C-alpha positions as a LaTeX table, in Angstrom:
\begin{tabular}{lrrr}
\hline
Residue & $x$ (\AA) & $y$ (\AA) & $z$ (\AA) \\
\hline
Met1 & $-43.25$ & 113.73 & 167.12 \\
Pro2 & $-44.52$ & 110.69 & 165.78 \\
Glu3 & $-42.36$ & 109.27 & 163.02 \\
Ser4 & $-44.84$ & 109.37 & 160.51 \\
Leu5 & $-46.40$ & 112.64 & 159.80 \\
Thr6 & $-48.66$ & 114.46 & 157.05 \\
Leu7 & $-46.99$ & 118.03 & 157.45 \\
Ala8 & $-48.46$ & 121.53 & 155.37 \\
Pro9 & $-45.67$ & 123.46 & 153.34 \\
Thr10 & $-44.86$ & 127.10 & 154.08 \\
Ser11 & $-42.97$ & 129.57 & 152.46 \\
Asp12 & $-39.97$ & 128.56 & 153.78 \\
Pro13 & $-39.35$ & 125.08 & 152.35 \\
Arg14 & $-37.16$ & 123.91 & 155.53 \\
Val15 & $-40.33$ & 124.54 & 157.69 \\
Phe16 & $-43.36$ & 122.98 & 157.98 \\
Val17 & $-46.75$ & 122.77 & 159.83 \\
Ala18 & $-48.52$ & 120.03 & 161.64 \\
Pro19 & $-52.22$ & 119.20 & 162.38 \\
Asp20 & $-51.95$ & 120.73 & 165.57 \\
Gly21 & $-50.52$ & 123.77 & 164.17 \\
Thr22 & $-46.65$ & 123.20 & 165.36 \\
Arg23 & $-44.35$ & 124.33 & 163.24 \\
Cys24 & $-41.15$ & 122.22 & 162.46 \\
Ser25 & $-37.99$ & 121.22 & 160.27 \\
Pro26 & $-36.54$ & 118.27 & 159.36 \\
Pro27 & $-33.82$ & 116.46 & 161.50 \\
Ala28 & $-30.12$ & 116.64 & 160.20 \\
Gly29 & $-29.51$ & 113.89 & 158.13 \\
Trp30 & $-32.89$ & 113.79 & 156.59 \\
Ala31 & $-33.26$ & 114.95 & 152.75 \\
Cys32 & $-36.51$ & 115.47 & 150.46 \\
Leu33 & $-37.46$ & 112.57 & 148.17 \\
Pro34 & $-39.51$ & 114.61 & 145.58 \\
Pro35 & $-43.05$ & 113.21 & 143.95 \\
Gly36 & $-43.34$ & 111.06 & 141.23 \\
Asp37 & $-41.98$ & 107.64 & 141.86 \\
Ala38 & $-44.63$ & 105.88 & 143.93 \\
Gly39 & $-42.68$ & 102.63 & 144.91 \\
Leu40 & $-39.50$ & 104.57 & 146.11 \\
Thr41 & $-41.85$ & 106.21 & 148.50 \\
Arg42 & $-43.62$ & 103.34 & 149.29 \\
Arg43 & $-40.31$ & 101.53 & 150.49 \\
Val44 & $-38.75$ & 104.67 & 151.83 \\
Lys45 & $-42.23$ & 104.71 & 154.01 \\
Gln46 & $-41.84$ & 101.20 & 155.36 \\
Ala47 & $-38.21$ & 102.28 & 156.01 \\
Gly48 & $-38.23$ & 104.19 & 158.98 \\
Pro49 & $-39.54$ & 107.55 & 159.98 \\
Ser50 & $-40.88$ & 110.31 & 157.27 \\
Trp51 & $-42.75$ & 113.09 & 157.01 \\
Ala52 & $-45.32$ & 113.93 & 154.10 \\
Val53 & $-45.21$ & 117.14 & 153.10 \\
Ile54 & $-49.10$ & 118.03 & 151.14 \\
Glu55 & $-50.01$ & 121.07 & 149.91 \\
Lys56 & $-54.47$ & 121.64 & 150.16 \\
Arg57 & $-55.99$ & 123.84 & 147.40 \\
Gly58 & $-59.52$ & 123.53 & 147.63 \\
Arg59 & $-60.39$ & 119.90 & 147.14 \\
Lys60 & $-57.27$ & 118.78 & 145.76 \\
Ala61 & $-54.20$ & 117.73 & 147.64 \\
Phe62 & $-50.64$ & 117.72 & 146.07 \\
Ser63 & $-47.54$ & 116.30 & 147.28 \\
Lys64 & $-44.56$ & 118.39 & 147.58 \\
Gly65 & $-42.13$ & 115.67 & 148.78 \\
Leu66 & $-41.03$ & 112.79 & 151.46 \\
Trp67 & $-38.94$ & 113.84 & 153.93 \\
Ala68 & $-36.70$ & 110.87 & 155.37 \\
Pro69 & $-33.46$ & 110.07 & 156.69 \\
Ser70 & $-30.54$ & 110.18 & 153.87 \\
Glu71 & $-29.02$ & 106.75 & 154.38 \\
Asn72 & $-32.84$ & 105.50 & 153.96 \\
Ile73 & $-34.06$ & 107.11 & 150.43 \\
Glu74 & $-30.32$ & 106.29 & 149.19 \\
Ala75 & $-30.93$ & 102.77 & 150.60 \\
Ala76 & $-34.19$ & 102.24 & 148.80 \\
Arg77 & $-33.22$ & 104.03 & 145.55 \\
Ser78 & $-30.49$ & 101.22 & 145.10 \\
Ala79 & $-32.71$ & 98.43 & 146.15 \\
Leu80 & $-35.20$ & 99.73 & 143.86 \\
Asp81 & $-32.93$ & 100.19 & 140.76 \\
Ala82 & $-31.18$ & 96.90 & 141.12 \\
Glu83 & $-34.74$ & 95.03 & 140.72 \\
Arg84 & $-35.63$ & 97.74 & 138.05 \\
Ser85 & $-32.61$ & 96.29 & 135.92 \\
Thr86 & $-33.67$ & 92.90 & 135.97 \\
Glu87 & $-35.07$ & 91.34 & 132.69 \\
Gly88 & $-38.25$ & 90.08 & 134.51 \\
Tyr89 & $-39.01$ & 93.61 & 136.32 \\
Ala90 & $-38.94$ & 94.48 & 132.16 \\
Lys91 & $-41.18$ & 91.60 & 131.52 \\
Lys92 & $-43.38$ & 92.82 & 133.98 \\
Arg93 & $-43.52$ & 96.19 & 133.77 \\
Ala94 & $-44.51$ & 95.42 & 129.75 \\
Ala95 & $-47.29$ & 93.29 & 130.65 \\
Ala96 & $-48.75$ & 96.00 & 133.19 \\
Thr97 & $-48.35$ & 98.38 & 130.59 \\
Ala98 & $-50.00$ & 96.44 & 127.96 \\
Arg99 & $-52.88$ & 95.51 & 130.59 \\
Arg100 & $-53.31$ & 99.30 & 131.25 \\
Glu101 & $-53.56$ & 99.97 & 127.29 \\
His102 & $-55.97$ & 97.46 & 126.92 \\
Ala103 & $-58.30$ & 98.74 & 130.38 \\
Gln104 & $-58.01$ & 102.00 & 128.39 \\
Ala105 & $-58.94$ & 101.30 & 124.68 \\
Val106 & $-61.89$ & 99.16 & 126.31 \\
Tyr107 & $-63.00$ & 102.44 & 128.62 \\
Val108 & $-62.97$ & 104.88 & 125.73 \\
Val109 & $-64.95$ & 102.78 & 123.47 \\
Ser110 & $-67.54$ & 102.19 & 126.74 \\
Phe111 & $-67.16$ & 105.93 & 127.28 \\
Glu112 & $-68.44$ & 107.23 & 123.76 \\
Glu113 & $-71.24$ & 104.76 & 123.82 \\
Glu114 & $-72.32$ & 106.43 & 127.36 \\
Val115 & $-72.09$ & 109.55 & 125.79 \\
Leu116 & $-74.14$ & 109.08 & 122.70 \\
Gly117 & $-77.00$ & 107.01 & 124.67 \\
Phe118 & $-76.99$ & 110.50 & 126.60 \\
Leu119 & $-77.47$ & 112.44 & 123.24 \\
Arg120 & $-80.30$ & 110.56 & 122.01 \\
Phe121 & $-80.22$ & 112.89 & 118.83 \\
Ala122 & $-82.70$ & 112.31 & 116.09 \\
Pro123 & $-82.02$ & 110.26 & 113.22 \\
Arg124 & $-81.50$ & 113.58 & 111.19 \\
Trp125 & $-78.81$ & 113.77 & 113.89 \\
Glu126 & $-77.03$ & 111.15 & 114.26 \\
Glu127 & $-73.68$ & 111.88 & 112.51 \\
Leu128 & $-73.86$ & 115.33 & 114.87 \\
Ala129 & $-73.94$ & 112.85 & 117.37 \\
Arg130 & $-71.12$ & 110.63 & 116.82 \\
Ser131 & $-69.37$ & 113.81 & 116.14 \\
Val132 & $-70.01$ & 115.62 & 119.20 \\
Ala133 & $-69.33$ & 111.79 & 121.25 \\
Arg134 & $-66.15$ & 111.50 & 119.09 \\
Lys135 & $-64.55$ & 114.93 & 120.29 \\
Val136 & $-66.20$ & 114.70 & 124.20 \\
Thr137 & $-64.56$ & 111.59 & 124.11 \\
Ala138 & $-61.19$ & 112.50 & 122.76 \\
His139 & $-60.82$ & 115.60 & 125.26 \\
Ala140 & $-62.12$ & 113.65 & 128.39 \\
Thr141 & $-60.67$ & 110.10 & 128.75 \\
Pro142 & $-56.83$ & 110.41 & 128.20 \\
Val143 & $-55.28$ & 109.24 & 130.97 \\
Gly144 & $-54.24$ & 112.18 & 133.45 \\
Ser145 & $-56.81$ & 114.42 & 131.80 \\
Gly146 & $-58.14$ & 115.21 & 135.05 \\
Thr147 & $-61.47$ & 115.26 & 133.46 \\
Val148 & $-64.60$ & 114.35 & 134.94 \\
Ala149 & $-64.49$ & 111.10 & 133.25 \\
Arg150 & $-61.62$ & 109.89 & 134.85 \\
Thr151 & $-63.41$ & 109.80 & 138.23 \\
Gln152 & $-64.52$ & 106.92 & 139.97 \\
Arg153 & $-66.92$ & 108.61 & 142.19 \\
Ile154 & $-70.11$ & 108.56 & 139.60 \\
Ser155 & $-71.18$ & 106.24 & 137.38 \\
Ile156 & $-70.20$ & 106.50 & 133.61 \\
Asp157 & $-73.40$ & 107.63 & 132.35 \\
Glu158 & $-73.20$ & 110.55 & 134.98 \\
Arg159 & $-69.50$ & 111.02 & 134.01 \\
Ala160 & $-70.77$ & 110.61 & 129.90 \\
Glu161 & $-73.29$ & 113.68 & 130.61 \\
Ser162 & $-71.11$ & 115.87 & 132.73 \\
Ala163 & $-68.48$ & 115.50 & 130.25 \\
Val164 & $-70.94$ & 116.56 & 127.43 \\
Ile165 & $-71.97$ & 119.61 & 129.47 \\
Ala166 & $-68.52$ & 120.75 & 130.32 \\
Trp167 & $-67.50$ & 120.39 & 126.60 \\
Met168 & $-70.55$ & 122.18 & 125.33 \\
Arg169 & $-69.33$ & 124.98 & 128.20 \\
His170 & $-65.87$ & 125.11 & 126.56 \\
Gln171 & $-67.05$ & 124.90 & 123.10 \\
Thr172 & $-70.75$ & 126.58 & 122.22 \\
Thr173 & $-70.87$ & 129.15 & 124.76 \\
Ala174 & $-68.87$ & 132.17 & 125.58 \\
Tyr175 & $-67.52$ & 130.79 & 129.05 \\
Asp176 & $-63.91$ & 131.10 & 128.81 \\
Ser177 & $-63.97$ & 134.85 & 127.85 \\
Met178 & $-66.19$ & 135.95 & 130.67 \\
Val179 & $-65.67$ & 137.99 & 133.19 \\
Ile180 & $-66.81$ & 136.83 & 136.59 \\
Pro181 & $-66.70$ & 138.45 & 139.81 \\
Arg182 & $-64.68$ & 136.72 & 142.50 \\
Ile183 & $-68.02$ & 136.19 & 145.00 \\
Ala184 & $-68.63$ & 132.98 & 146.54 \\
Gly185 & $-70.67$ & 130.72 & 144.63 \\
Lys186 & $-70.98$ & 133.18 & 141.48 \\
Arg187 & $-68.48$ & 130.42 & 139.13 \\
Arg188 & $-70.97$ & 127.93 & 140.04 \\
Glu189 & $-73.91$ & 129.78 & 139.62 \\
Val190 & $-73.00$ & 130.88 & 135.54 \\
Arg191 & $-71.90$ & 127.44 & 135.34 \\
Arg192 & $-75.59$ & 125.80 & 136.15 \\
Glu193 & $-77.08$ & 128.98 & 133.74 \\
Leu194 & $-75.01$ & 127.99 & 130.88 \\
Ala195 & $-75.96$ & 124.09 & 131.38 \\
Thr196 & $-79.69$ & 124.58 & 131.11 \\
Ile197 & $-78.74$ & 126.43 & 128.16 \\
Ser198 & $-76.79$ & 123.88 & 126.99 \\
Arg199 & $-79.17$ & 121.20 & 127.82 \\
Ala200 & $-81.85$ & 123.38 & 125.33 \\
Val201 & $-79.39$ & 123.04 & 122.73 \\
Leu202 & $-79.27$ & 119.14 & 122.76 \\
Asp203 & $-83.20$ & 119.03 & 122.95 \\
Leu204 & $-83.16$ & 120.85 & 120.25 \\
His205 & $-81.59$ & 117.78 & 118.40 \\
Arg206 & $-83.75$ & 115.00 & 119.73 \\
Arg207 & $-86.16$ & 116.70 & 117.74 \\
Asp208 & $-86.56$ & 115.03 & 114.25 \\
Ala209 & $-87.23$ & 118.75 & 112.90 \\
Pro210 & $-84.41$ & 120.58 & 110.94 \\
His211 & $-82.88$ & 123.91 & 112.00 \\
Ala212 & $-80.22$ & 126.19 & 110.06 \\
Pro213 & $-76.75$ & 124.67 & 111.08 \\
Thr214 & $-75.04$ & 128.40 & 110.58 \\
Ser215 & $-77.26$ & 129.80 & 113.50 \\
Cys216 & $-76.66$ & 126.31 & 115.74 \\
Pro217 & $-73.96$ & 126.72 & 118.60 \\
Leu218 & $-73.36$ & 123.04 & 118.20 \\
Cys219 & $-73.40$ & 122.34 & 114.75 \\
Lys220 & $-70.66$ & 124.99 & 114.08 \\
Ala221 & $-68.37$ & 123.55 & 117.24 \\
Val222 & $-68.35$ & 120.76 & 115.40 \\
Ser223 & $-68.16$ & 122.45 & 112.09 \\
Thr224 & $-64.74$ & 123.83 & 113.19 \\
\hline
\end{tabular}
């Protein structure tokens, strides 16, 4: 069996399924390194044979840990702990954190501007647009949020548009309380229908004409 494998989990925590369908168990003396420390995982992989256990749910993949010889895991952990205890490493980490925080702050500002650009509300509704942009940005941009704003697969203007529609789906429609049949494509169909309604609500605010805020789902969502 190859030294490096990507396996699927089973109900038995020590039995896995290889890409060819073969069921296998880790050799004696192997242990599982839990996910969460990318640096340690990388070193254990470099140290010798290993099995990565990946669970797929739809389009998403989740690590269930890395199996490898216990001595490789312990040696890599000890070496990494020693490096991480130095002053130089602490400074490097602090600098990296500062860079990430700066990049995130810049992205938040840019994203909010993109949201405003997508909204394009009439002057009468400018303050509403800024409130919507702030709320959408606050919800969509946090690191690790898993929202469309964090993806790199589409441009930032597409992310902004998708984030607005997603926010409106949850804040201005009854989507969260809907009972949607478990039929293939039905949830996607419902989302498309609600997106059409949301876009109509947005268009209402792109016209410089008054309307009663109490009857507008967007105005009510922002006011609350």
